[in-house]
N, C-alpha and C positions, 0 to 999 in steps of 0.2 A: 362530433364527440362532446368535445368542450360547450358550443350551441346549448349542447341538452342536458347537462348539467346548469349549466349557468340558470336556464330554463325552470330546473326544480329548483334548484338553492333559492331563486327568488321568491318560488313559493309558499316554498319552507321558511324562509324566512319573515315573509309579510304572516306566515299561520301563525310562527311563535313571537308574533310583533320586535323581532331583535331587529336591528338595522347594523348591518356590516361598519364597521371602520373606518373611514376612505385611508389612503395612504398617502402623508406626506412627503413634501421634499425634501431629502436626504439634510439634514442638522450635524452642527459637531457634535461628538458624543457626552453626555452628563457625566459628572462624576460617581461613581455607584453611591448608591444608598447604602448607608446602613442594613442588616437583617431586621432591625427590632427586636433585638435580643435572640430571634429564635435559635437553638442547633440546630448543628450539621445536619444533623440525622439525629432521631429516636431513639439513646443508648447504643449509638455507633451504629444503626442499621443504614442502609438506603432505603430510600424513600421513594415514592413517584407518585404523582398525584395525576390523575386523569381530567383532562379540562375537555374529554367528549371530542366525536370525532377522531383525528388522531393526535392530539395534540396531548402533548404530555410534561411537566415540570417535574427532573429525577432531580435529586439530594444526597449527596455523597456523606459518607465515615470523616473525609479528610474535606470535605466543605465545600465541595465544587456545588452549585449549582446551572443545571444544563437543562433549555427548555427547547423541544421536538417540534418541529410543524406546531408553530404558536399560533393555529386561529381561534380564539381563547374567546371571541364574541361566536362561536359556532350557536345554534338551535340548542344544543346538549349540556355547554356549558352553563356552570354554577351563578347563580347569582348573587348568591351572597357571600362570594366568596374573593379580597381582592387579588389583582393581580400583581404577580410577583416585583417588588421592587428591586431585588437585586440581582442580579444575572453572571455568571462566567462567561456564559457560552451559549448560542442559538444553531439547532441542526435544521436543516429544512430540508427536506427528501427532494423536492422538486416543483417546476414555479405555479400550480394550479393555484386559484386563490383559495382550496380552502387548504394549503397547508403552509402557503409562506404566511397567509394572514396578517399578524400585528406586526410582523418580523424588524419589518422598519421602527417602527416607533415604540417597541421594549429594547432595540440597539441603541436608539436615540436615549433613552429615561437611563438604561443602566451603564451603558460603555461597552455592552458583552461584543466578545466575536462574534461572527456572524459564517460558518461554514453552510457549503454549498456548492453545487458545479459551480466551475469557471464562468459558464457561460451567467447562470443566473444571478450570483454573486455582484459583476458585472453590471447588468443591469437594475438591481436595487440600486444603486447607488452610493453606497456605500461612502462615509470616510477611508481611507487605503489602510489606516492599522486595525479596522474593523473587519472587512472584508478578506473569508480568507475560501479564495475559491480553491477547489479539487478536484477531482476525480478517483471513481474507483481505484481504492488502490494507495491510497494515500491514507496517513496517520497522523495522527495532529495529540498533543498531552495539554493536558486541562485537570491540573492539580492533580486529585489522586485518581480521576478517570482519562483513561487513551481509549481515543475516540479513532474509530478504521471507518474508512466509507468502502462501501461493496455494493456491487449490482443489482436493479432491480428490472423488473419486464413491465413497464407501462408509457407513459408519453409526459412531453412536458414543454410548456411554454408556459411566458408571464405576460401578463396586460395590464397595464396602467392606468389607459382611456378605452372604455367598450364603445368606442367611435371609433377606435385602429384596433386594426389587425393584432392579435398577440404575434408575439416573440419566442423567437426557438430559446429555449432556457438550459440548452445542455441536455446528459445523459438525466436518466431520473436514478435515485439512490438512497440503500437504505445505509442505517448506522451499528456497528458494533460497540460497547462501551463496557470496556473492562472498569470493573472496580477494583482499585485493590482494599484488600481484606471484605469482599463485597461480591456480587455479582457479574455476571455479565451477561446482558441486557444487548438484544437485535430488535430493532425497529425495523420492521421490512417497507416500510414506507407502504407507496401505492404498487401492488403487485400481484402478478400470477405465482403462480407455485411453477421453480425453475428446477432444473439438475443442480444448478452451481451452488443450492443451499446445500448440500450434502459434504459440498466445499467450503464454506462456511462454518459446518461442523466442524469438519478436520480440523480448520487452520484457528480458529477462536474458540471453539467448545462454549458456546452463550449458554445459560442457564435459561435463560427467560424469554421468549420470545415476545414479543407486541404485534401480532397478527392482523389484516385487516380482512374482516370476514363478511363485508355486505353484501359484495358479488356485484354484478354489472359494469362496474370499473374497476374494478381488484378482483381478486379471489373470493369465493363462497366459502361456510363451512369445508365441506366435502373437499377443497384446494387445501384448505388452512388446515385440515388433520391431514394429508397429508405431506404439507410442509412440514407440521410438525414433529413428525417422521425422521424425513432428513434429516430436520435439525437438532434433533437428538434430544430436546428440550425437557425441564425438569417441568417447566411452566409457563401456558400461553394466555396473556393478557389479551384479549380481546377489542377489535378498536375497528374504527370506519362504518361502524353499523348502527342503523336507526336515523340515523342524522336526518334523510331524505327518506323520500317513499320508496325510491328504485333500490335502496341499501337494506335489504330483506334480511340478510341471515342473521343467525341469533345465537348466543353463548352456547342455548341448550342444545339447539342445532349441532354446533358445532360436537359439542360433549358426545352426541349421538355418533356422528361421524367419528371421533376419533375411537369409539367404542368397534365401532365396524372395521378401521383396520387395523383395532390392535394394538390403540398407539396407548402409554404410558403418563402424558404431559399431564396436569394439573389445570382446567380451565379456573380461572381465576380474574370473574368478571366486576372490574374495578368499577366503583361510584362516582359521577360526576363530582371531583371538588374535594375528598377525601382524601387524606396521605395515608396510602396502605406501606409496609417494609416488605420487598423483596427479598 
């Protein structure tokens, strides 16, 4: 499956004349840079900026800046928006290249802690102070955000050299981010729908779900509609669609699927590069 994804990705990247940035050798973390005076979030709101594919940067009222699956050079990424200069945490759902993205470079530049599966964090070769390897069930605090690691249904491998076989990168995961005086976000990572989403709803009560809808490697719109019902969320932010030709699901199809299952969630399809209050 990964070989097929890599082939499709290479074709897509050539078509968009984008070139993924290579992951460099680990280096000591740099000191965090000032955030150019930008407020934590507009008028105390939680803001999310979609960078295309499954990549987001979330900014909380308490000043936490969290990147999720930061493939910031993907074909749908904004070309006129600078990458974040300050990050507190980077959450990586699994080891595939289109989710690890620029994790190492961003960690080296900002000094952010990197959260992921125990195996993946070890493979990334981060300084010990920055790598936080864990598994579903783990919970961590980052300023006003409480981060919970939850399960996902997918595969996970990590590869630094295309001439070498990929390495097992632990179990795939999703993240629930509980924000004080803000929403509770659920980033599902790459996954199909699964029954334990009902447990996530009961335990964490997410209000916003970032769900893949492209299909083929993840759930498509019909499954995502069922997932939204199980999660009982108010808002669905679709992701992982349109990046490659194989990822054919669309937000409009998700809206139609939600109507069929009488789902009440609102679909909010974000514009890459535009900070949006949640």
